C-alpha positions as CSV (number, residue, x, y, z in Angstrom):
1,M,27.8,42.4,95.0
2,L,26.3,44.9,92.5
3,I,28.1,43.1,90.0
4,V,26.7,39.7,90.8
5,I,23.3,40.9,90.8
6,G,24.1,42.7,87.2
7,V,25.1,39.3,86.0
8,A,22.1,37.6,87.4
9,L,19.6,40.2,86.2
10,S,21.5,40.2,82.6
11,A,21.0,36.2,82.5
12,V,17.4,36.4,83.5
13,L,16.6,39.3,81.1
14,A,18.7,37.5,78.3
15,A,16.8,34.1,78.8
16,V,13.3,35.9,79.0
17,N,14.1,37.5,76.0
18,G,15.2,34.6,74.2
19,L,12.2,32.6,75.4
20,Q,9.8,35.4,73.9
21,L,11.5,35.5,70.6
22,A,11.6,31.6,70.5
23,S,7.8,31.9,71.1
24,L,7.3,34.4,68.3
25,Q,9.6,32.2,66.1
26,R,7.4,29.0,66.6
27,A,4.2,31.2,66.0
28,L,5.8,32.3,62.8
29,G,6.1,28.7,61.6
30,G,9.7,28.3,62.6
31,L,10.8,31.4,60.8
32,A,13.4,33.0,62.5
33,L,13.1,36.6,63.7
34,P,15.5,39.2,62.2
35,E,17.4,40.0,65.2
36,S,18.5,36.5,65.3
37,Q,20.0,36.6,61.9
38,L,23.6,37.3,62.9
39,G,24.8,37.4,59.4
40,G,22.1,40.0,58.4
41,Y,19.0,39.7,56.1
42,D,17.5,41.1,52.9
43,T,14.3,42.9,51.9
44,G,12.7,39.4,50.9
45,Y,13.4,38.2,54.5
46,I,11.4,41.1,56.1
47,E,8.7,40.7,53.6
48,L,8.3,37.0,54.6
49,I,8.2,38.0,58.2
50,R,5.8,40.6,57.6
51,G,3.6,38.2,55.6
52,R,3.2,35.8,58.4
53,M,2.8,38.6,61.3
54,T,-0.8,38.6,62.7
55,D,-2.1,41.8,64.7
56,E,-1.4,39.8,67.9
57,L,2.0,38.7,66.7
58,L,2.9,42.4,66.0
59,E,1.8,43.3,69.5
60,R,3.9,40.6,71.1
61,Y,6.9,41.5,68.8
62,G,6.8,45.0,70.0
63,A,6.3,44.3,73.6
64,T,9.4,42.2,73.3
65,H,11.3,45.0,71.7
66,Y,9.9,47.7,74.2
67,L,10.4,45.5,77.4
68,W,12.8,42.7,77.3
69,D,15.0,43.7,74.5
70,L,15.3,47.3,76.2
71,L,16.0,46.2,79.3
72,F,18.7,43.5,78.5
73,P,21.1,45.8,76.9
74,L,20.8,48.7,79.3
75,V,21.5,46.0,82.5
76,F,24.0,44.4,80.4
77,A,25.9,47.5,79.6
78,A,25.7,48.8,83.2
79,M,26.9,45.6,84.5
80,I,30.1,45.6,82.2
81,L,30.7,49.4,83.1
82,T,30.4,48.6,86.9
83,L,32.7,45.8,86.5
84,V,35.4,47.7,84.5
85,R,35.0,50.6,86.8
86,Y,35.4,48.6,89.9
87,I,38.3,46.5,88.4
88,C,40.3,49.3,86.6
89,K,39.7,52.2,88.8
90,G,41.6,55.2,87.8
91,R,43.3,53.4,84.9
92,T,43.3,54.9,81.4
93,I,42.4,51.5,80.0
94,A,39.0,51.7,81.7
95,W,37.8,54.1,79.2
96,L,38.6,51.9,76.5
97,L,37.0,49.1,77.9
98,M,33.8,51.0,78.6
99,V,33.2,51.9,75.0
100,P,31.9,48.4,73.5
101,P,29.1,48.0,76.0
102,I,27.8,51.6,75.5
103,L,27.9,51.2,72.0
104,F,26.2,47.8,72.0
105,A,23.2,49.1,74.2
106,A,22.8,52.1,71.8
107,V,23.1,50.0,68.7
108,D,21.0,47.2,70.1
109,I,18.2,49.8,70.9
110,A,18.4,51.3,67.4
111,E,18.1,47.9,65.8
112,N,14.9,47.3,67.7
113,L,13.3,50.8,66.7
114,T,14.6,50.2,63.2
115,L,12.9,46.6,63.0
116,E,9.7,48.1,64.6
117,A,9.5,50.6,62.0
118,L,10.1,47.9,59.2
119,V,7.7,45.4,60.6
120,N,4.8,48.2,61.1
121,G,5.5,50.5,58.5
122,P,3.5,50.7,55.2
123,D,6.4,49.8,52.9
124,V,9.7,48.0,53.1
125,L,12.3,50.1,51.6
126,S,15.7,48.4,50.9
127,S,17.7,51.1,52.3
128,E,15.9,50.6,55.8
129,V,16.3,46.9,55.6
130,A,20.1,47.5,54.9
131,M,20.4,49.6,57.9
132,A,18.4,47.1,60.2
133,S,20.8,44.2,58.9
134,T,23.8,46.3,59.4
135,L,22.6,46.9,62.9
136,T,22.0,43.2,63.6
137,V,25.6,42.6,62.5
138,V,27.2,45.4,64.4
139,K,25.0,44.5,67.6
140,T,26.5,41.0,67.4
141,V,30.0,42.2,67.1
142,L,29.5,44.6,70.1
143,L,28.1,42.0,72.1
144,V,31.3,40.0,71.6
145,A,33.4,43.0,72.3
146,S,31.6,43.8,75.3
147,I,32.3,40.3,76.8
148,A,35.7,40.6,75.8
149,A,36.0,44.0,77.5
150,A,34.9,42.3,80.7
151,L,37.2,39.6,80.2
152,G,40.1,42.1,79.4
153,A,39.2,43.9,82.6
154,L,39.7,40.8,84.5
155,L,42.9,40.1,82.8
156,V,44.5,43.7,83.4
157,R,43.4,44.0,87.0
158,P,45.9,44.7,89.4
159,R,47.5,42.0,91.3
160,T,46.9,43.5,94.7
161,P,43.5,43.7,96.2
162,V,41.3,46.7,95.6
163,D,40.1,48.6,98.6
164,P,36.3,48.9,98.1
165,S,36.3,51.7,100.4
166,T,38.1,54.0,97.8
């Protein structure tokens, strides 16, 4: 039951976060936000984003990072960890399958903090943009790896039913 709640909550948080980012994208004249640039971005792109941000948009962007985009990776990772632990209980492969969701949550939160610093900071340094861009790409890879870990847990599950009381 906990896994079903985790899946539902992750889906709701992802949807709300997506709606918030889509709203910001519309307010920026259709310019996609950096975290949605799955292949990364450069200094010019961040400068363009900063140039279009108003105080209200900066506040909304920060609120999105500090609420929805903070909750989603934590709930998503917890859901994957619960699923893996439940299915692969006591098996060595469980430890391997737990790595991607933990790293995903850490990298996603680090990306949020880095983007906040870039958008709100006094200057845009190419090294900071490279760091944020790298975190965005790594986050995407880890999201896919986390989903693969969940599917992997389902594929390697024992063929006999697991006793939930143990």
